[in-house]
DOBA-226155 format. One line per 4 residues: number of its first residue (from 1); their letters; for each residue x, y, z of N, C-alpha, C, CB. Coordinates in nm, 3 decimals. Glycine has a CB too. Layout:
N
NUM> a> X Y Z X Y Z X Y Z X Y Z; ...
# end
This chain:
219
1> migw> 0.075 -0.098 -0.024 -0.007 0.008 0.014 0.100 0.094 -0.004 -0.082 0.006 0.153; 0.042 0.235 -0.059 0.126 0.350 -0.087 0.089 0.449 0.026 0.101 0.411 -0.236; 0.182 0.460 0.138 0.143 0.554 0.257 0.224 0.699 0.215 0.200 0.482 0.425; 0.309 0.726 0.143 0.372 0.854 0.141 0.447 0.865 0.006 0.467 0.871 0.264
5> lqge> 0.423 0.977 -0.056 0.485 1.006 -0.190 0.544 1.130 -0.166 0.386 1.011 -0.313; 0.663 1.161 -0.244 0.712 1.288 -0.283 0.773 1.310 -0.407 0.794 1.326 -0.199; 0.724 1.411 -0.480 0.773 1.453 -0.615 0.738 1.586 -0.645 0.724 1.369 -0.723; 0.724 1.582 -0.781 0.699 1.719 -0.838 0.548 1.775 -0.861 0.767 1.721 -0.970
9> ladp> 0.503 1.854 -0.827 0.365 1.926 -0.851 0.347 1.943 -1.001 0.357 2.077 -0.777; 0.278 1.875 -1.075 0.276 1.900 -1.222 0.127 1.966 -1.270 0.306 1.750 -1.301; 0.018 1.894 -1.212 -0.121 1.951 -1.261 -0.223 1.950 -1.180 -0.172 1.889 -1.367; -0.221 2.055 -1.113 -0.333 2.100 -0.991 -0.469 2.073 -1.084 -0.318 2.296 -0.924
13> wqqd> -0.581 2.008 -1.023 -0.725 2.018 -1.126 -0.835 2.002 -1.015 -0.744 1.872 -1.265; -0.924 2.060 -1.072 -1.056 2.073 -1.007 -1.177 2.017 -1.098 -1.081 2.228 -0.974; -1.270 1.931 -1.060 -1.375 1.880 -1.109 -1.507 1.886 -1.012 -1.336 1.752 -1.146; -1.567 1.948 -1.055 -1.696 1.976 -0.975 -1.657 2.001 -0.825 -1.803 1.848 -0.986
17> krcg> -1.679 1.935 -0.746 -1.650 1.949 -0.596 -1.509 1.890 -0.574 -1.762 1.870 -0.503; -1.472 1.812 -0.655 -1.369 1.729 -0.627 -1.218 1.788 -0.676 -1.407 1.596 -0.691; -1.119 1.818 -0.568 -0.994 1.872 -0.596 -0.881 1.748 -0.600 -0.962 1.984 -0.485; -0.771 1.762 -0.679 -0.681 1.686 -0.687 -0.538 1.745 -0.736 -0.732 1.592 -0.760
21> lllv> -0.470 1.691 -0.767 -0.325 1.682 -0.838 -0.275 1.588 -0.898 -0.235 1.697 -0.770; -0.154 1.603 -1.021 -0.058 1.508 -1.029 0.071 1.519 -0.968 -0.039 1.488 -1.144; 0.121 1.421 -0.897 0.231 1.446 -0.853 0.319 1.327 -0.906 0.223 1.466 -0.710; 0.446 1.374 -0.965 0.525 1.304 -1.075 0.651 1.269 -0.962 0.570 1.416 -1.235
25> cqgv> 0.658 1.156 -0.951 0.770 1.095 -0.857 0.861 0.995 -0.953 0.695 1.003 -0.719; 0.966 1.021 -0.990 1.075 0.942 -1.083 1.024 0.910 -1.188 1.134 0.820 -1.035; 0.940 1.012 -1.254 0.899 0.941 -1.415 0.781 0.914 -1.396 0.971 0.800 -1.475; 0.688 0.886 -1.294 0.543 0.814 -1.278 0.474 0.926 -1.224 0.530 0.672 -1.175
29> gyev> 0.362 0.943 -1.287 0.258 1.066 -1.232 0.153 0.989 -1.149 0.172 1.162 -1.369; 0.138 1.028 -1.035 0.019 0.962 -0.932 -0.079 1.075 -0.917 0.079 0.911 -0.765; -0.207 1.036 -0.946 -0.311 1.128 -0.949 -0.378 1.123 -0.801 -0.413 1.093 -1.069; -0.387 1.237 -0.733 -0.387 1.236 -0.569 -0.517 1.330 -0.556 -0.227 1.307 -0.483
33> qvsq> -0.620 1.277 -0.478 -0.714 1.374 -0.442 -0.704 1.421 -0.319 -0.833 1.334 -0.457; -0.725 1.572 -0.303 -0.715 1.633 -0.188 -0.815 1.705 -0.144 -0.622 1.700 -0.186; -0.837 1.760 -0.026 -0.922 1.865 0.026 -0.932 2.002 -0.042 -0.880 1.888 0.154; -1.048 2.065 -0.039 -1.043 2.194 -0.115 -0.932 2.300 -0.039 -1.206 2.262 -0.119
37> rqwq> -0.936 2.285 0.084 -0.848 2.361 0.180 -0.695 2.357 0.135 -0.862 2.298 0.327; -0.685 2.237 0.073 -0.532 2.200 0.078 -0.494 2.221 -0.037 -0.490 2.064 0.116; -0.601 2.210 -0.144 -0.592 2.247 -0.285 -0.561 2.400 -0.318 -0.722 2.208 -0.348; -0.658 2.471 -0.225 -0.614 2.617 -0.247 -0.489 2.666 -0.185 -0.716 2.705 -0.200
41> rlpa> -0.400 2.584 -0.098 -0.259 2.610 -0.058 -0.153 2.568 -0.134 -0.235 2.560 0.056; -0.173 2.498 -0.234 -0.072 2.441 -0.313 0.012 2.518 -0.390 -0.121 2.359 -0.389; 0.166 2.475 -0.372 0.236 2.555 -0.406 0.231 2.584 -0.576 0.353 2.514 -0.347; 0.326 2.639 -0.616 0.349 2.664 -0.779 0.373 2.533 -0.834 0.480 2.765 -0.821
45> vgtr> 0.345 2.515 -0.956 0.340 2.408 -1.041 0.497 2.382 -1.060 0.253 2.440 -1.177; 0.539 2.249 -1.043 0.693 2.232 -1.040 0.786 2.239 -0.903 0.744 2.339 -1.127; 0.684 2.259 -0.822 0.777 2.273 -0.655 0.744 2.131 -0.607 0.705 2.416 -0.513; 0.848 2.104 -0.557 0.881 1.949 -0.478 0.759 1.955 -0.365 1.069 1.935 -0.384
49> lslh> 0.699 1.843 -0.371 0.576 1.826 -0.266 0.581 1.700 -0.234 0.429 1.858 -0.313; 0.560 1.684 -0.077 0.538 1.556 -0.023 0.424 1.564 0.053 0.645 1.505 0.054; 0.346 1.416 0.044 0.202 1.388 0.106 0.197 1.270 0.152 0.087 1.398 0.018; 0.124 1.238 0.259 0.111 1.150 0.309 -0.040 1.097 0.233 0.132 1.177 0.452
53> ihqt> -0.032 0.952 0.240 -0.134 0.911 0.147 -0.224 0.790 0.215 -0.062 0.864 0.007; -0.359 0.819 0.192 -0.431 0.706 0.219 -0.484 0.622 0.103 -0.535 0.744 0.297; -0.471 0.521 0.065 -0.502 0.429 -0.066 -0.624 0.365 -0.061 -0.401 0.317 -0.089; -0.706 0.359 -0.127 -0.826 0.287 -0.156 -0.832 0.188 -0.268 -0.921 0.378 -0.180
57> vred> -0.841 0.071 -0.249 -0.825 -0.057 -0.344 -1.004 -0.103 -0.379 -0.720 -0.206 -0.240; -1.037 -0.074 -0.486 -1.151 -0.116 -0.540 -1.183 -0.217 -0.672 -1.199 -0.009 -0.559; -1.285 -0.285 -0.701 -1.270 -0.336 -0.826 -1.261 -0.248 -0.948 -1.365 -0.416 -0.841; -1.313 -0.139 -0.930 -1.289 -0.042 -1.051 -1.216 0.057 -1.044 -1.389 0.013 -1.096
61> gwtl> -1.109 0.021 -0.954 -0.965 0.129 -0.969 -0.925 0.151 -0.821 -1.001 0.306 -1.049; -0.809 0.207 -0.799 -0.723 0.255 -0.695 -0.730 0.414 -0.679 -0.577 0.209 -0.727; -0.772 0.451 -0.557 -0.769 0.611 -0.547 -0.696 0.633 -0.442 -0.904 0.687 -0.530; -0.599 0.749 -0.454 -0.504 0.803 -0.360 -0.562 0.959 -0.309 -0.350 0.808 -0.439
65> ygfs> -0.537 0.947 -0.201 -0.616 1.083 -0.113 -0.503 1.117 -0.034 -0.767 1.048 0.001; -0.451 1.240 -0.039 -0.334 1.294 -0.007 -0.360 1.397 0.106 -0.268 1.351 -0.128; -0.254 1.409 0.211 -0.256 1.487 0.318 -0.126 1.562 0.371 -0.304 1.408 0.411; -0.119 1.696 0.418 0.012 1.741 0.441 0.096 1.678 0.563 0.001 1.883 0.458
69> grle> 0.005 1.623 0.645 0.034 1.574 0.764 0.023 1.436 0.821 -0.024 1.638 0.827; 0.076 1.360 0.876 0.014 1.226 0.922 -0.093 1.224 1.020 0.112 1.145 0.979; -0.119 1.319 1.090 -0.220 1.322 1.180 -0.366 1.360 1.093 -0.177 1.432 1.297; -0.327 1.453 0.991 -0.458 1.482 0.919 -0.501 1.354 0.852 -0.444 1.602 0.809
73> relf> -0.415 1.283 0.817 -0.440 1.147 0.745 -0.516 1.073 0.838 -0.308 1.064 0.704; -0.468 1.044 0.960 -0.542 0.966 1.065 -0.664 0.998 1.083 -0.490 0.973 1.184; -0.702 1.129 1.066 -0.830 1.187 1.108 -0.900 1.147 1.003 -0.840 1.338 1.135; -0.878 1.195 0.866 -0.949 1.115 0.769 -0.994 0.988 0.791 -0.884 1.103 0.670
77> relv> -0.912 0.902 0.842 -0.936 0.753 0.846 -1.048 0.733 0.949 -0.801 0.666 0.887; -1.024 0.828 1.057 -1.106 0.792 1.160 -1.258 0.859 1.096 -1.043 0.858 1.317; -1.271 0.934 1.023 -1.378 0.979 0.956 -1.459 0.876 0.860 -1.330 1.088 0.884; -1.379 0.835 0.805 -1.446 0.741 0.704 -1.465 0.605 0.761 -1.364 0.727 0.574
81> avsg> -1.437 0.580 0.892 -1.470 0.440 0.963 -1.604 0.468 1.017 -1.360 0.390 1.088; -1.669 0.588 1.022 -1.818 0.615 1.047 -1.894 0.562 0.964 -1.856 0.742 1.050; -2.019 0.498 0.992 -2.110 0.451 0.900 -2.161 0.572 0.829 -2.218 0.370 0.963; -2.173 0.570 0.694 -2.233 0.661 0.614 -2.145 0.794 0.575 -2.356 0.696 0.682
85> vgpq> -2.022 0.791 0.632 -1.922 0.901 0.571 -1.808 0.837 0.493 -1.853 0.994 0.689; -1.804 0.880 0.362 -1.725 0.806 0.250 -1.612 0.909 0.230 -1.816 0.773 0.102; -1.503 0.856 0.150 -1.397 0.950 0.155 -1.431 1.106 0.080 -1.272 0.873 0.083; -1.539 1.127 0.006 -1.563 1.241 -0.045 -1.626 1.341 0.078 -1.654 1.215 -0.168
89> malg> -1.693 1.301 0.161 -1.766 1.363 0.288 -1.648 1.393 0.375 -1.880 1.258 0.368; -1.554 1.315 0.367 -1.456 1.332 0.494 -1.365 1.440 0.414 -1.363 1.171 0.558; -1.343 1.439 0.295 -1.245 1.568 0.245 -1.321 1.666 0.254 -1.182 1.571 0.099; -1.452 1.678 0.229 -1.546 1.796 0.244 -1.540 1.855 0.402 -1.705 1.744 0.204
93> llgc> -1.532 1.780 0.513 -1.519 1.818 0.630 -1.373 1.865 0.663 -1.566 1.718 0.707; -1.259 1.810 0.595 -1.152 1.872 0.619 -1.107 1.974 0.516 -1.063 1.782 0.641; -1.185 1.998 0.411 -1.173 2.129 0.360 -1.242 2.219 0.406 -1.191 2.138 0.248; -1.352 2.206 0.479 -1.446 2.322 0.557 -1.366 2.384 0.661 -1.585 2.261 0.632
97> lepd> -1.306 2.278 0.762 -1.246 2.315 0.871 -1.111 2.260 0.911 -1.329 2.294 0.959; -1.026 2.340 0.943 -0.908 2.319 0.996 -0.902 2.174 1.088 -0.879 2.447 1.075; -0.795 2.080 1.080 -0.794 1.951 1.155 -0.837 1.991 1.324 -0.627 1.876 1.139; -0.740 2.092 1.367 -0.790 2.113 1.494 -0.941 2.169 1.543 -0.702 2.193 1.538
101> alvq> -0.993 2.237 1.454 -1.156 2.288 1.462 -1.235 2.169 1.448 -1.207 2.400 1.338; -1.185 2.094 1.345 -1.298 1.974 1.315 -1.275 1.886 1.436 -1.276 1.876 1.159; -1.159 1.836 1.500 -1.181 1.786 1.622 -1.263 1.845 1.715 -1.079 1.771 1.673; -1.245 1.957 1.740 -1.295 2.035 1.855 -1.462 2.021 1.826 -1.228 2.207 1.856
105> aivq> -1.492 2.044 1.689 -1.660 2.029 1.661 -1.686 1.912 1.693 -1.721 2.048 1.517; -1.628 1.799 1.675 -1.660 1.668 1.689 -1.699 1.622 1.857 -1.533 1.590 1.627; -1.565 1.690 1.931 -1.573 1.654 2.050 -1.687 1.734 2.139 -1.442 1.666 2.097; -1.699 1.856 2.089 -1.801 1.960 2.173 -1.956 1.935 2.075 -1.729 2.166 2.167
109> adlr> -1.936 1.866 2.009 -2.103 1.797 1.942 -2.141 1.936 1.882 -2.256 1.726 2.087; -2.067 2.021 1.817 -2.107 2.132 1.765 -2.172 2.108 1.602 -1.981 2.226 1.775; -2.302 2.082 1.631 -2.336 2.042 1.508 -2.355 2.138 1.391 -2.441 1.977 1.526; -2.388 2.249 1.456 -2.398 2.366 1.341 -2.252 2.383 1.261 -2.439 2.525 1.419
113> rlcq> -2.135 2.368 1.329 -2.029 2.379 1.267 -1.986 2.248 1.174 -1.940 2.415 1.365; -2.027 2.129 1.181 -2.019 2.009 1.126 -2.106 2.030 1.000 -2.061 1.895 1.224; -2.227 2.058 0.997 -2.343 2.051 0.889 -2.281 2.171 0.813 -2.521 2.073 0.947; -2.179 2.281 0.813 -2.138 2.351 0.714 -2.065 2.293 0.629 -2.086 2.444 0.747
117> apgv> -2.015 2.155 0.637 -1.929 2.117 0.537 -2.040 2.031 0.429 -1.794 2.023 0.606; -2.009 2.025 0.301 -2.094 1.977 0.191 -2.155 1.835 0.225 -2.009 1.971 0.056; -2.297 1.816 0.212 -2.326 1.681 0.220 -2.339 1.635 0.366 -2.222 1.606 0.149; -2.292 1.714 0.452 -2.324 1.651 0.615 -2.474 1.722 0.651 -2.179 1.713 0.758
121> grrt> -2.558 1.625 0.681 -2.690 1.681 0.756 -2.663 1.655 0.906 -2.839 1.600 0.707; -2.767 1.685 0.973 -2.784 1.690 1.114 -2.782 1.565 1.149 -2.898 1.755 1.162; -2.828 1.429 1.103 -2.804 1.324 1.125 -2.661 1.246 1.112 -2.885 1.287 1.069; -2.586 1.290 1.035 -2.468 1.256 1.011 -2.376 1.314 1.116 -2.438 1.290 0.882
125> aerl> -2.393 1.456 1.151 -2.316 1.521 1.229 -2.343 1.462 1.364 -2.336 1.663 1.218; -2.455 1.421 1.385 -2.480 1.360 1.538 -2.407 1.228 1.540 -2.650 1.332 1.579; -2.412 1.130 1.430 -2.336 1.028 1.445 -2.171 1.041 1.446 -2.381 0.948 1.350; -2.130 1.142 1.380 -2.000 1.178 1.383 -1.970 1.219 1.549 -1.976 1.300 1.271
129> avel> -2.049 1.272 1.626 -2.015 1.326 1.756 -2.051 1.184 1.848 -2.114 1.480 1.798; -2.137 1.087 1.823 -2.139 0.993 1.906 -2.031 0.901 1.884 -2.255 0.936 1.904; -1.993 0.854 1.783 -1.910 0.774 1.747 -1.773 0.797 1.771 -1.932 0.756 1.638; -1.732 0.939 1.750 -1.589 0.963 1.733 -1.565 1.053 1.858 -1.548 1.035 1.584
133> rsrl> -1.685 1.099 1.946 -1.616 1.231 2.060 -1.480 1.145 2.168 -1.791 1.305 2.205; -1.528 1.041 2.200 -1.444 0.997 2.304 -1.288 0.936 2.222 -1.538 0.869 2.398; -1.301 0.872 2.120 -1.170 0.860 2.065 -1.109 0.958 2.020 -1.162 0.785 1.979; -1.147 1.054 1.965 -1.096 1.180 1.912 -1.025 1.249 2.019 -1.205 1.268 1.857
137> qqrf> -1.090 1.272 2.115 -1.068 1.340 2.234 -0.930 1.291 2.302 -1.192 1.319 2.326; -0.928 1.140 2.304 -0.816 1.083 2.356 -0.713 1.050 2.285 -0.841 0.991 2.411; -0.737 1.062 2.140 -0.637 1.038 2.060 -0.576 1.210 2.009 -0.700 0.930 1.934; -0.633 1.293 1.987 -0.602 1.378 1.934 -0.578 1.497 2.023 -0.678 1.385 1.846
141> lgal> -0.659 1.518 2.155 -0.657 1.616 2.246 -0.577 1.588 2.389 -0.798 1.646 2.267; -0.550 1.473 2.362 -0.483 1.440 2.519 -0.573 1.349 2.617 -0.459 1.592 2.609; -0.571 1.373 2.726 -0.643 1.299 2.819 -0.798 1.314 2.814 -0.593 1.334 2.949; -0.870 1.220 2.845 -1.015 1.223 2.833 -1.076 1.332 2.918 -1.074 1.091 2.871
145> dadp> -1.028 1.370 3.024 -1.073 1.477 3.090 -1.021 1.634 3.059 -1.048 1.441 3.219; -0.964 1.641 2.914 -0.885 1.783 2.900 -0.992 1.858 2.856 -0.751 1.793 2.793; -0.964 1.978 2.878 -1.064 2.084 2.844 -1.068 2.101 2.694 -1.030 2.221 2.913; -1.152 2.095 2.579 -1.119 2.089 2.451 -1.092 2.254 2.401 -1.240 2.007 2.374
149> hela> -1.118 2.338 2.480 -1.086 2.457 2.434 -0.927 2.488 2.480 -1.195 2.559 2.487; -0.875 2.399 2.541 -0.743 2.392 2.586 -0.646 2.420 2.473 -0.718 2.259 2.648; -0.661 2.324 2.380 -0.576 2.310 2.243 -0.547 2.459 2.173 -0.669 2.210 2.127; -0.632 2.524 2.206 -0.617 2.658 2.106 -0.534 2.793 2.223 -0.824 2.720 2.040
153> tvtd> -0.575 2.775 2.339 -0.542 2.876 2.450 -0.434 2.836 2.544 -0.662 2.901 2.534; -0.404 2.739 2.532 -0.303 2.686 2.670 -0.175 2.781 2.651 -0.243 2.491 2.663; -0.124 2.815 2.557 0.008 2.886 2.504 -0.002 3.015 2.534 0.036 2.877 2.355; -0.150 3.082 2.544 -0.154 3.214 2.523 -0.047 3.301 2.624 -0.303 3.252 2.540
157> aelg> -0.042 3.271 2.731 -0.011 3.333 2.851 0.133 3.307 2.858 -0.093 3.282 2.974; 0.199 3.200 2.844 0.334 3.154 2.838 0.426 3.199 2.708 0.324 3.004 2.845; 0.342 3.198 2.586 0.410 3.209 2.484 0.404 3.360 2.407 0.367 3.100 2.408; 0.299 3.411 2.428 0.308 3.563 2.396 0.270 3.575 2.264 0.450 3.629 2.415
161> ddhr> 0.219 3.690 2.228 0.181 3.720 2.080 0.304 3.733 1.982 0.099 3.858 2.073; 0.408 3.794 2.050 0.538 3.817 1.968 0.604 3.695 1.918 0.641 3.890 2.050; 0.578 3.593 1.976 0.661 3.487 1.960 0.593 3.363 1.870 0.701 3.445 2.101; 0.423 3.369 1.920 0.357 3.254 1.878 0.361 3.253 1.743 0.226 3.242 1.925
165> devq> 0.334 3.362 1.640 0.334 3.350 1.504 0.459 3.288 1.441 0.311 3.475 1.452; 0.586 3.326 1.526 0.711 3.294 1.469 0.747 3.141 1.499 0.819 3.393 1.525; 0.705 3.097 1.603 0.717 2.955 1.633 0.623 2.872 1.561 0.701 2.930 1.772; 0.491 2.908 1.526 0.386 2.838 1.459 0.438 2.837 1.299 0.235 2.918 1.486
169> htla> 0.477 2.954 1.223 0.503 2.943 1.107 0.646 2.873 1.081 0.486 3.067 1.055; 0.738 2.880 1.167 0.855 2.792 1.163 0.813 2.656 1.160 0.945 2.813 1.278; 0.754 2.615 1.257 0.707 2.438 1.247 0.630 2.400 1.130 0.603 2.386 1.372; 0.548 2.507 1.096 0.462 2.471 0.963 0.540 2.455 0.856 0.362 2.573 0.921
173> algy> 0.650 2.545 0.824 0.763 2.540 0.720 0.837 2.414 0.728 0.864 2.657 0.737; 0.852 2.342 0.851 0.921 2.215 0.862 0.840 2.102 0.808 0.956 2.188 1.004; 0.714 2.124 0.799 0.611 2.013 0.773 0.510 1.980 0.843 0.656 1.910 0.766; 0.514 2.035 0.987 0.430 1.980 1.091 0.304 2.033 1.075 0.478 2.004 1.224
177> evle> 0.194 1.965 1.090 0.033 2.048 1.046 -0.002 2.093 1.206 -0.129 1.911 0.961; -0.120 2.154 1.204 -0.168 2.216 1.291 -0.158 2.151 1.449 -0.289 2.237 1.240; -0.222 2.045 1.431 -0.246 1.945 1.551 -0.128 1.927 1.614 -0.299 1.807 1.514; -0.029 1.876 1.543 0.092 1.845 1.605 0.156 1.974 1.664 0.183 1.776 1.505
181> ihra> 0.166 2.091 1.577 0.217 2.197 1.664 0.152 2.243 1.786 0.230 2.302 1.593; 0.011 2.251 1.798 -0.042 2.280 1.924 -0.013 2.182 2.048 -0.180 2.291 1.903; 0.007 2.047 2.007 0.066 1.966 2.089 0.197 2.002 2.161 0.080 1.863 2.023; 0.257 1.991 2.064 0.405 2.037 2.116 0.422 2.177 2.179 0.505 2.037 1.994
185> lraa> 0.335 2.268 2.148 0.334 2.387 2.205 0.301 2.388 2.354 0.248 2.464 2.133; 0.194 2.275 2.368 0.151 2.229 2.524 0.239 2.167 2.591 0.039 2.140 2.538; 0.340 2.099 2.522 0.422 2.016 2.600 0.558 2.108 2.630 0.452 1.871 2.519; 0.557 2.198 2.521 0.676 2.295 2.554 0.632 2.374 2.672 0.715 2.396 2.429
189> arqq> 0.510 2.413 2.695 0.482 2.482 2.797 0.483 2.457 2.931 0.397 2.513 2.779; 0.466 2.309 2.910 0.483 2.242 3.065 0.630 2.243 3.114 0.433 2.074 3.068; 0.700 2.225 3.011 0.860 2.192 3.016 0.920 2.359 3.092 0.938 2.151 2.810; 0.841 2.453 3.016 0.896 2.609 3.041 0.848 2.636 3.216 0.799 2.747 2.907
193> alee> 0.742 2.569 3.240 0.682 2.601 3.364 0.805 2.541 3.503 0.513 2.514 3.360; 0.852 2.423 3.423 0.950 2.355 3.526 1.106 2.412 3.529 0.957 2.194 3.488; 1.129 2.500 3.414 1.291 2.545 3.397 1.272 2.662 3.488 1.358 2.591 3.224; 1.411 2.665 3.554 1.425 2.822 3.620 1.469 2.934 3.494 1.569 2.824 3.757
197> ggad> 1.416 3.005 3.493 1.434 3.107 3.392 1.348 3.107 3.280 1.558 3.103 3.344; 1.246 3.024 3.287 1.175 2.933 3.160 1.087 3.085 3.103 1.040 2.757 3.229; 1.038 3.172 3.203 0.988 3.294 3.153 1.037 3.382 3.050 0.981 3.359 3.240; 1.171 3.375 3.029 1.241 3.447 2.959 1.296 3.377 2.846 1.326 3.501 3.033
201> wtae> 1.202 3.274 2.814 1.241 3.203 2.688 1.221 3.316 2.543 1.130 3.053 2.678; 1.316 3.267 2.442 1.292 3.329 2.323 1.222 3.234 2.222 1.419 3.381 2.272; 1.179 3.300 2.107 1.121 3.208 2.023 1.219 3.088 1.975 1.069 3.284 1.908; 1.340 3.132 1.967 1.403 3.025 1.956 1.399 2.913 2.046 1.505 3.058 1.945
205> dwir> 1.406 2.916 2.164 1.394 2.820 2.297 1.277 2.750 2.263 1.377 2.895 2.450; 1.172 2.811 2.233 1.031 2.751 2.215 1.051 2.655 2.098 0.911 2.867 2.182; 1.086 2.721 1.978 1.127 2.607 1.874 1.192 2.482 1.908 1.213 2.657 1.783; 1.299 2.507 1.962 1.402 2.392 1.995 1.317 2.304 2.097 1.558 2.452 2.067
209> eclr> 1.252 2.355 2.207 1.200 2.227 2.269 1.053 2.171 2.227 1.198 2.251 2.418; 0.996 2.241 2.103 0.890 2.182 2.029 0.941 2.066 1.947 0.824 2.284 1.941; 1.083 2.110 1.875 1.131 1.994 1.788 1.198 1.894 1.877 1.234 2.042 1.674; 1.226 1.907 2.002 1.271 1.787 2.064 1.150 1.713 2.124 1.376 1.819 2.169
213> wlsr> 1.050 1.771 2.149 0.905 1.685 2.186 0.869 1.603 2.062 0.762 1.792 2.224; 0.866 1.668 1.929 0.825 1.630 1.827 0.888 1.505 1.779 0.832 1.726 1.751; 1.032 1.529 1.799 1.132 1.407 1.767 1.101 1.283 1.864 1.298 1.455 1.790; 1.081 1.324 1.968 1.039 1.185 2.062 0.904 1.118 2.013 1.010 1.229 2.235
217> qaa> 0.840 1.204 1.960 0.705 1.139 1.917 0.726 1.053 1.798 0.592 1.248 1.881; 0.793 1.097 1.715 0.837 1.014 1.601 0.925 0.887 1.605 0.900 1.093 1.525; 0.989 0.880 1.715 1.100 0.747 1.740 0.995 0.623 1.764 1.221 0.768 1.903
# end
């Protein structure tokens, strides 16, 4: 099974509500579907691009779905495991909401936000909240008793506005996605509280600690 591809972006395309691209890897072109949100953020044609891949195999052919990060792909897999949610609806959800916002909407049973995605009605939104709430809270937000709002706000006081954008943009440029960055910032904030002089951390100190935590998760 194909799990990851790196190549040259050759031909972004959009057909009806579906978005995709052709990724040329060592002379072979792979057609990959992506969410509308990701399609709108694609770099220029000819740029080197890497994608985490979910592959489906059916009698009428193979389909590849691409994601900028591993956690976003895992969230897609959680979504399509829900009865009545197919790959296109899952891409629609990911195209409508950032991964962390989508997880929070499911955990908080925010049906209004979930129903903003194309093809998602109230019953499907309720099913997502019922079937995925506990699993997503545990897998993507940490402990089961964690405050769902904590993901977005835990580092506000410790990090400060001056450093936050620099740290997030640097980690994003290195290929980490929103959920990974926020979890790394939470871990770094805990470490900052333990260290003498932690209140004087620079942006470089935050980046270094985040990368140290991220490397341990990948090991």
